[in-house]
C-alpha positions in Angstrom: -16.3 -2.1 -19.8 -12.7 -1.4 -20.8 -10.2 -4.3 -20.2 -6.5 -3.7 -20.6 -4.8 -6.0 -23.1 -2.4 -7.3 -20.5 -1.6 -7.4 -16.8 1.2 -7.4 -14.3 2.8 -10.6 -13.2 2.1 -11.9 -9.7 5.5 -10.6 -8.4 5.0 -7.3 -10.3 8.3 -7.5 -12.1 6.9 -8.2 -15.7 4.1 -7.0 -17.9 2.2 -9.9 -19.5 0.5 -8.7 -22.8 -2.5 -10.6 -24.2 -2.0 -12.4 -27.5 -2.6 -10.1 -30.4 -4.9 -12.6 -32.1 -6.9 -13.6 -29.0 -8.7 -11.5 -26.4 -11.6 -13.3 -24.7 -13.2 -16.8 -25.1 -16.5 -15.6 -26.7 -18.3 -18.9 -26.2 -17.6 -19.0 -22.5 -18.5 -15.3 -22.3 -21.8 -16.1 -23.9 -22.6 -18.8 -21.3 -21.5 -16.6 -18.4 -23.6 -13.7 -19.6 -26.7 -16.0 -20.0 -26.2 -17.5 -16.5 -25.8 -14.1 -14.9 -28.9 -12.8 -16.5 -30.9 -15.9 -15.5 -29.6 -15.5 -11.9 -31.0 -12.0 -11.6 -34.3 -12.8 -13.3 -34.9 -15.7 -10.8 -33.9 -13.5 -7.9 -36.3 -10.7 -8.8 -39.1 -13.3 -9.4 -38.6 -14.9 -6.0 -38.5 -11.4 -4.3 -41.8 -10.6 -6.0 -40.4 -7.5 -7.7 -40.3 -9.0 -11.3 -43.1 -7.8 -13.5 -44.2 -10.9 -15.4 -45.7 -10.4 -18.9 -49.2 -11.6 -19.1 -48.4 -14.3 -21.7 -45.8 -16.0 -19.4 -47.2 -18.3 -16.8 -44.0 -20.0 -15.5 -40.7 -18.2 -15.6 -38.6 -21.2 -14.7 -40.1 -23.2 -17.5 -39.4 -20.4 -20.0 -35.8 -20.1 -18.8 -35.1 -23.8 -19.1 -36.3 -23.7 -22.8 -34.2 -20.6 -23.5 -31.2 -22.1 -21.9 -31.1 -24.8 -24.6 -30.7 -22.2 -27.3 -27.1 -21.1 -28.0 -26.5 -17.5 -26.9 -24.3 -15.2 -28.9 -22.3 -12.3 -27.4 -20.9 -10.0 -30.0 -17.2 -9.5 -29.8 -15.4 -7.6 -32.5 -12.6 -5.1 -33.2 -13.3 -1.3 -32.9 -15.3 0.2 -35.8 -12.4 2.3 -37.0 -10.0 -0.7 -37.1 -8.6 -3.1 -34.5 -5.3 -1.2 -34.4 -7.0 2.1 -33.3 -8.6 1.6 -29.9 -8.2 5.3 -29.2 -11.5 5.8 -31.1 -13.3 3.7 -28.5 -11.7 5.4 -25.6 -12.6 8.8 -27.1 -16.2 7.7 -27.6 -16.6 6.5 -24.0 -14.9 9.5 -22.6 -17.7 11.7 -23.9 -20.2 10.0 -21.6 -17.8 9.8 -18.7 -16.3 13.3 -18.5 -19.1 15.4 -19.9 -22.7 16.2 -18.9 -25.7 14.8 -20.8 -26.2 18.0 -22.7 -24.2 21.2 -22.5 -25.7 24.7 -22.4 -24.1 25.5 -25.7 -26.3 22.9 -27.4 -29.5 24.5 -26.1 -30.1 27.5 -28.4 -33.4 28.6 -26.8 -36.5 27.5 -24.8 -39.7 29.0 -26.1 -43.4 28.3 -25.8 -42.9 24.9 -24.1 -40.3 23.8 -26.7 -36.5 23.2 -26.4 -34.3 23.9 -29.4 -31.3 21.5 -29.4 -28.3 22.0 -31.7 -26.5 18.8 -32.9 -24.2 17.7 -35.7 -25.7 15.4 -38.3 -22.8 13.0 -39.1 -24.6 11.5 -42.1 -25.3 14.8 -43.8 -22.1 16.3 -42.2 -23.8 19.6 -41.2 -25.2 21.2 -38.0 -28.9 21.0 -37.4 -31.5 22.0 -34.8 -34.0 19.6 -33.2 -37.2 21.0 -31.6 -38.7 18.9 -28.8 -41.2 19.5 -26.0 -40.0 20.3 -22.5 -41.5 17.1 -21.3 -39.6 15.0 -23.9 -36.4 16.8 -23.0 -36.8 16.1 -19.3 -37.6 12.5 -20.1 -34.4 12.1 -22.2 -32.5 13.8 -19.4 -33.9 11.4 -16.8 -32.7 8.4 -18.8 -29.1 9.3 -17.9 -29.7 9.5 -14.1 -28.1 6.5 -12.5 -30.4 4.5 -10.1 -29.6 4.6 -6.4 -26.5 2.5 -5.5 -25.1 2.7 -9.0 -21.7 4.4 -9.8 -20.7 5.7 -13.2 -17.2 4.4 -13.1 -15.5 1.6 -11.1 -11.8 0.8 -11.3 -10.3 -2.6 -10.5 -6.8 -4.2 -10.5 -3.9 -1.9 -11.0 -6.4 0.9 -11.7 -7.9 0.6 -8.2 -8.0 4.0 -6.4 -5.7 3.0 -3.5 -2.8 1.8 -5.7 -3.4 3.4 -9.1 -0.7 6.0 -8.7 2.2 3.6 -8.1 0.9 0.8 -10.3 0.5 3.0 -13.4 4.0 4.2 -13.0 5.3 0.7 -12.6 3.3 -0.5 -15.7 4.7 2.3 -17.8 8.3 1.6 -16.8 7.8 -2.1 -17.5 6.5 -1.2 -20.9 9.7 0.7 -21.6 8.3 4.2 -21.5 11.2 6.6 -20.8 11.0 8.6 -17.6 11.2 11.8 -19.6 7.7 11.0 -21.0 6.3 10.7 -17.4 7.3 14.2 -16.4 3.8 15.6 -16.5 2.2 12.5 -15.0 0.9 13.1 -11.5 1.1 9.4 -10.8 4.9 9.5 -11.0 5.4 12.2 -8.3 6.1 9.6 -5.6 8.2 7.2 -7.7 11.8 7.1 -6.6 13.3 6.6 -10.1 11.2 9.4 -11.5 12.3 11.8 -8.7 16.0 10.9 -9.4 15.6 11.7 -13.1 13.7 14.9 -12.4 16.1 16.5 -9.9 19.4 14.9 -10.8 19.0 14.0 -14.4 19.9 10.3 -13.7 17.8 7.4 -14.8 18.6 4.8 -12.1 16.3 2.2 -13.7 18.3 2.2 -16.9 20.4 -1.0 -17.5 24.1 -0.1 -17.3 25.0 -2.8 -19.8 22.8 -2.3 -22.8 21.6 1.2 -22.0 18.1 0.5 -23.3 16.3 -1.9 -21.0 15.3 -1.1 -17.4 16.1 -2.8 -14.1 13.6 -3.2 -11.3 13.7 -3.8 -7.6 12.4 -7.3 -6.7 13.3 -8.1 -3.1 16.0 -7.9 -0.5 17.9 -10.9 0.8 19.3 -10.8 4.3 23.0 -11.8 4.7 23.8 -15.2 6.1 26.6 -17.6 6.8 
């Protein structure tokens, strides 16, 4: 799960960043994780689909005992440093945008064995792993999502129906110049971007300071 370090205000006129020293309440997260896990265990048990280990006679009794023990959910900065989240995004993108194993990594298939090329990061050199075809298919099957599951789901300002406009708005509220959004497909329908692209005029730029940006909030009808 990737959570943005901030959000849009309710009226969508301001970007509210999270505190640099605080992200999530870990203790409350631990309790929520425990309760959610218990909920699905009890649900599966009542439906008769939960495979009970032979040494457990009463699931409810076990859960009540485990509930008294403090649960710990690990929350820490990215391995490469808390100021470099791009390493985490790069790591996740390998699983999202690529297949389980590429054809280039399979050097050959011979006599019921598959020869897989990989890079040993500890020894810092390429190596070849030889596994059986059965083990290869078993590893491959581990990456097949169960029925009803989806690899990626987007919420909030990244939801599919509003992502194009919301991303452009977020970038403008963060002070990103329109010139940096030229190659962004999300900006194609934004009025301010189109003015800059075709007329060279940034209509969102503050006419007083020349640095900040102004944003449309609402129209007020005239009255007496």
